[in-house]
FIKOLZA-1660 file (N, C-alpha, C; in steps of 0.1 Angstrom, whole numbers, plus 5000, padded with zeros to 4 digits):
% residues 108
   i   px   py   pz ch aa at
   1 5011 4986 4998  A  M  N
   1 5004 5000 5002  A  M CA
   1 5009 5012 5000  A  M  C
   2 5015 5015 5010  A  L  N
   2 5029 5025 5012  A  L CA
   2 5037 5024 5013  A  L  C
   3 5045 5010 5005  A  E  N
   3 5056 5009 5004  A  E CA
   3 5060 5015 4993  A  E  C
   4 5061 5028 4981  A  N  N
   4 5066 5034 4976  A  N CA
   4 5063 5041 4979  A  N  C
   5 5061 5050 4990  A  V  N
   5 5062 5065 4991  A  V CA
   5 5082 5069 4997  A  V  C
   6 5081 5080 4990  A  Q  N
   6 5090 5085 4989  A  Q CA
   6 5090 5098 5003  A  Q  C
   7 5101 5101 5009  A  V  N
   7 5106 5114 5023  A  V CA
   7 5099 5130 5008  A  V  C
   8 5096 5134 5014  A  G  N
   8 5091 5148 5009  A  G CA
   8 5077 5145 5004  A  G  C
   9 5067 5133 5004  A  D  N
   9 5053 5128 4990  A  D CA
   9 5046 5136 5004  A  D  C
  10 5037 5140 4995  A  T  N
  10 5023 5142 5004  A  T CA
  10 5015 5129 5005  A  T  C
  11 5011 5134 5016  A  L  N
  11 5001 5119 5021  A  L CA
  11 4989 5132 5031  A  L  C
  12 4980 5121 5029  A  I  N
  12 4970 5122 5034  A  I CA
  12 4965 5116 5055  A  I  C
  13 4962 5124 5063  A  L  N
  13 4964 5115 5071  A  L CA
  13 4952 5123 5086  A  L  C
  14 4941 5116 5086  A  S  N
  14 4931 5117 5089  A  S CA
  14 4930 5110 5106  A  S  C
  15 4919 5113 5109  A  G  N
  15 4916 5106 5122  A  G CA
  15 4903 5112 5126  A  G  C
  16 4895 5115 5142  A  R  N
  16 4883 5107 5139  A  R CA
  16 4877 5118 5136  A  R  C
  17 4883 5134 5136  A  H  N
  17 4875 5143 5132  A  H CA
  17 4880 5155 5119  A  H  C
  18 4885 5147 5118  A  T  N
  18 4895 5163 5103  A  T CA
  18 4911 5147 5095  A  T  C
  19 4911 5153 5086  A  S  N
  19 4922 5153 5074  A  S CA
  19 4929 5165 5074  A  S  C
  20 4943 5160 5073  A  R  N
  20 4951 5177 5062  A  R CA
  20 4963 5162 5056  A  R  C
  21 4968 5175 5048  A  A  N
  21 4978 5165 5037  A  A CA
  21 4992 5170 5046  A  A  C
  22 4998 5160 5048  A  V  N
  22 5013 5162 5057  A  V CA
  22 5019 5156 5046  A  V  C
  23 5038 5161 5049  A  K  N
  23 5046 5158 5041  A  K CA
  23 5048 5147 5050  A  K  C
  24 5057 5135 5044  A  V  N
  24 5064 5127 5050  A  V CA
  24 5083 5126 5054  A  V  C
  25 5085 5132 5065  A  D  N
  25 5096 5134 5070  A  D CA
  25 5106 5122 5070  A  D  C
  26 5107 5114 5080  A  R  N
  26 5116 5100 5075  A  R CA
  26 5112 5089 5067  A  R  C
  27 5122 5081 5070  A  L  N
  27 5117 5066 5061  A  L CA
  27 5123 5056 5071  A  L  C
  28 5119 5044 5074  A  T  N
  28 5121 5040 5078  A  T CA
  28 5124 5023 5069  A  T  C
  29 5126 5008 5074  A  K  N
  29 5121 4996 5064  A  K CA
  29 5112 4998 5062  A  K  C
  30 5099 4994 5080  A  T  N
  30 5088 4990 5079  A  T CA
  30 5078 5004 5083  A  T  C
  31 5081 5017 5087  A  Q  N
  31 5076 5031 5092  A  Q CA
  31 5080 5043 5082  A  Q  C
  32 5072 5050 5084  A  I  N
  32 5071 5066 5080  A  I CA
  32 5069 5076 5091  A  I  C
  33 5074 5081 5090  A  V  N
  33 5078 5087 5101  A  V CA
  33 5068 5101 5098  A  V  C
  34 5063 5116 5105  A  I  N
  34 5054 5120 5098  A  I CA
  34 5054 5132 5111  A  I  C
  35 5063 5144 5110  A  D  N
  35 5069 5150 5129  A  D CA
  35 5072 5144 5136  A  D  C
  36 5059 5141 5148  A  L  N
  36 5072 5130 5157  A  L CA
  36 5064 5118 5156  A  L  C
  37 5052 5110 5143  A  N  N
  37 5040 5100 5145  A  N CA
  37 5046 5093 5139  A  N  C
  38 5046 5076 5145  A  K  N
  38 5049 5066 5130  A  K CA
  38 5042 5060 5127  A  K  C
  39 5043 5057 5114  A  F  N
  39 5026 5053 5104  A  F CA
  39 5038 5037 5097  A  F  C
  40 5029 5024 5098  A  R  N
  40 5034 5015 5096  A  R CA
  40 5029 5013 5081  A  R  C
  41 5038 5010 5073  A  K  N
  41 5042 5011 5058  A  K CA
  41 5030 5001 5048  A  K  C
  42 5029 4989 5064  A  S  N
  42 5015 4977 5059  A  S CA
  42 5004 4982 5051  A  S  C
  43 4996 4989 5061  A  D  N
  43 4985 5000 5068  A  D CA
  43 4980 5015 5065  A  D  C
  44 4994 5018 5069  A  G  N
  44 4991 5033 5068  A  G CA
  44 4985 5036 5085  A  G  C
  45 4986 5028 5095  A  Q  N
  45 4986 5032 5108  A  Q CA
  45 4994 5038 5121  A  Q  C
  46 4989 5042 5133  A  I  N
  46 5002 5050 5137  A  I CA
  46 5003 5032 5146  A  I  C
  47 5016 5037 5151  A  V  N
  47 5021 5024 5159  A  V CA
  47 5021 5031 5168  A  V  C
  48 5014 5018 5182  A  G  N
  48 5009 5025 5196  A  G CA
  48 4995 5034 5193  A  G  C
  49 4992 5032 5185  A  G  N
  49 4981 5041 5183  A  G CA
  49 4964 5034 5198  A  G  C
  50 4962 5041 5204  A  S  N
  50 4947 5030 5212  A  S CA
  50 4927 5031 5202  A  S  C
  51 4925 5030 5206  A  D  N
  51 4909 5031 5205  A  D CA
  51 4907 5046 5202  A  D  C
  52 4915 5052 5214  A  W  N
  52 4908 5064 5212  A  W CA
  52 4917 5079 5206  A  W  C
  53 4928 5073 5202  A  F  N
  53 4936 5083 5198  A  F CA
  53 4941 5075 5184  A  F  C
  54 4935 5074 5173  A  I  N
  54 4930 5072 5161  A  I CA
  54 4935 5074 5145  A  I  C
  55 4946 5078 5142  A  L  N
  55 4954 5081 5132  A  L CA
  55 4962 5074 5119  A  L  C
  56 4953 5076 5110  A  S  N
  56 4966 5068 5094  A  S CA
  56 4966 5076 5082  A  S  C
  57 4974 5073 5079  A  V  N
  57 4975 5080 5069  A  V CA
  57 4970 5072 5054  A  V  C
  58 4970 5080 5041  A  T  N
  58 4964 5070 5025  A  T CA
  58 4974 5081 5018  A  T  C
  59 4974 5071 5005  A  I  N
  59 4975 5082 4997  A  I CA
  59 4969 5088 4989  A  I  C
  60 4967 5102 4986  A  P  N
  60 4964 5114 4983  A  P CA
  60 4955 5107 4967  A  P  C
  61 4934 5105 4971  A  E  N
  61 4933 5102 4957  A  E CA
  61 4931 5118 4949  A  E  C
  62 4934 5119 4932  A  E  N
  62 4934 5133 4928  A  E CA
  62 4918 5138 4931  A  E  C
  63 4919 5148 4934  A  G  N
  63 4916 5160 4940  A  G CA
  63 4910 5163 4952  A  G  C
  64 4916 5148 4964  A  E  N
  64 4913 5152 4977  A  E CA
  64 4921 5156 4983  A  E  C
  65 4934 5162 4984  A  I  N
  65 4945 5176 4994  A  I CA
  65 4935 5186 4993  A  I  C
  66 4929 5190 4975  A  K  N
  66 4920 5199 4972  A  K CA
  66 4909 5207 4981  A  K  C
  67 4896 5194 4978  A  K  N
  67 4890 5191 4990  A  K CA
  67 4890 5195 5002  A  K  C
  68 4903 5187 5014  A  I  N
  68 4903 5187 5022  A  I CA
  68 4912 5206 5025  A  I  C
  69 4916 5211 5013  A  Q  N
  69 4918 5229 5024  A  Q CA
  69 4910 5230 5015  A  Q  C
  70 4894 5228 5009  A  E  N
  70 4886 5236 5011  A  E CA
  70 4878 5241 5022  A  E  C
  71 4875 5223 5022  A  A  N
  71 4869 5223 5039  A  A CA
  71 4876 5228 5050  A  A  C
  72 4891 5229 5051  A  R  N
  72 4895 5230 5061  A  R CA
  72 4896 5249 5061  A  R  C
  73 4891 5256 5047  A  I  N
  73 4884 5267 5048  A  I CA
  73 4878 5275 5053  A  I  C
  74 4865 5262 5048  A  R  N
  74 4851 5265 5052  A  R CA
  74 4844 5264 5064  A  R  C
  75 4858 5251 5078  A  L  N
  75 4854 5258 5087  A  L CA
  75 4863 5267 5093  A  L  C
  76 4872 5276 5091  A  N  N
  76 4879 5286 5092  A  N CA
  76 4866 5298 5091  A  N  C
  77 4863 5304 5081  A  L  N
  77 4853 5306 5075  A  L CA
  77 4843 5309 5088  A  L  C
  78 4841 5294 5088  A  E  N
  78 4829 5291 5104  A  E CA
  78 4827 5295 5113  A  E  C
  79 4840 5293 5111  A  H  N
  79 4844 5302 5135  A  H CA
  79 4845 5314 5128  A  H  C
  80 4852 5320 5122  A  Y  N
  80 4852 5338 5117  A  Y CA
  80 4840 5339 5117  A  Y  C
  81 4831 5341 5113  A  I  N
  81 4820 5344 5109  A  I CA
  81 4810 5342 5124  A  I  C
  82 4808 5328 5129  A  N  N
  82 4808 5326 5142  A  N CA
  82 4810 5338 5159  A  N  C
  83 4817 5337 5153  A  D  N
  83 4830 5349 5172  A  D CA
  83 4826 5360 5161  A  D  C
  84 4823 5365 5152  A  A  N
  84 4823 5387 5143  A  A CA
  84 4806 5387 5149  A  A  C
  85 4797 5373 5151  A  C  N
  85 4780 5367 5147  A  C CA
  85 4774 5376 5163  A  C  C
  86 4790 5373 5167  A  Q  N
  86 4787 5378 5181  A  Q CA
  86 4781 5388 5192  A  Q  C
  87 4774 5386 5201  A  I  N
  87 4771 5395 5204  A  I CA
  87 4771 5413 5207  A  I  C
  88 4783 5411 5201  A  Q  N
  88 4794 5428 5204  A  Q CA
  88 4787 5433 5185  A  Q  C
  89 4787 5424 5179  A  L  N
  89 4784 5435 5167  A  L CA
  89 4772 5427 5166  A  L  C
  90 4767 5418 5171  A  V  N
  90 4747 5424 5164  A  V CA
  90 4743 5433 5169  A  V  C
  91 4749 5437 5188  A  R  N
  91 4741 5450 5192  A  R CA
  91 4748 5464 5185  A  R  C
  92 4752 5462 5177  A  K  N
  92 4761 5472 5166  A  K CA
  92 4756 5475 5153  A  K  C
  93 4738 5464 5148  A  M  N
  93 4733 5460 5136  A  M CA
  93 4725 5469 5144  A  M  C
  94 4719 5474 5127  A  S  N
  94 4707 5484 5125  A  S CA
  94 4691 5474 5123  A  S  C
  95 4681 5480 5131  A  L  N
  95 4673 5466 5131  A  L CA
  95 4667 5468 5112  A  L  C
  96 4668 5472 5106  A  D  N
  96 4670 5467 5091  A  D CA
  96 4680 5458 5089  A  D  C
  97 4691 5462 5095  A  T  N
  97 4698 5446 5086  A  T CA
  97 4696 5434 5100  A  T  C
  98 4691 5438 5113  A  L  N
  98 4685 5423 5115  A  L CA
  98 4672 5419 5114  A  L  C
  99 4670 5421 5103  A  Q  N
  99 4647 5417 5097  A  Q CA
  99 4662 5411 5088  A  Q  C
 100 4671 5419 5080  A  R  N
 100 4671 5412 5067  A  R CA
 100 4682 5398 5067  A  R  C
 101 4684 5401 5079  A  L  N
 101 4692 5384 5088  A  L CA
 101 4685 5377 5086  A  L  C
 102 4679 5381 5100  A  D  N
 102 4669 5371 5099  A  D CA
 102 4659 5358 5084  A  D  C
 103 4659 5376 5080  A  K  N
 103 4650 5362 5063  A  K CA
 103 4660 5356 5057  A  K  C
 104 4669 5360 5058  A  I  N
 104 4684 5345 5052  A  I CA
 104 4685 5341 5060  A  I  C
 105 4683 5339 5074  A  L  N
 105 4683 5326 5083  A  L CA
 105 4674 5320 5079  A  L  C
 106 4660 5326 5075  A  E  N
 106 4652 5324 5081  A  E CA
 106 4645 5310 5070  A  E  C
 107 4656 5305 5057  A  G  N
 107 4655 5302 5048  A  G CA
 107 4665 5295 5045  A  G  C
 108 4673 5292 5055  A  Q  N
 108 4680 5279 5053  A  Q CA
 108 4682 5268 5061  A  Q  C
% end
């Protein structure tokens, strides 16, 4: 599966709730090293993992890195907009703006 991976290759690091593109730092005969984590070349699973801390690496499929990057940008924007729409901003909005925002959200 990952036997042909080389140092510097981009892989997809996947956990319970997220995925990201990472570069291979180092290789041993049986393992791939990324940051301080070691993964088995045979199946991509983290060495010494547990049921709660699940990480694995895979070779990205075409377009997968772009999808992951877009998902991360979307999540960051969602958090930014959510933070911006807290009480401080809402209190500064005019009644007209609040009513228009309400209509937009109503349609969701």
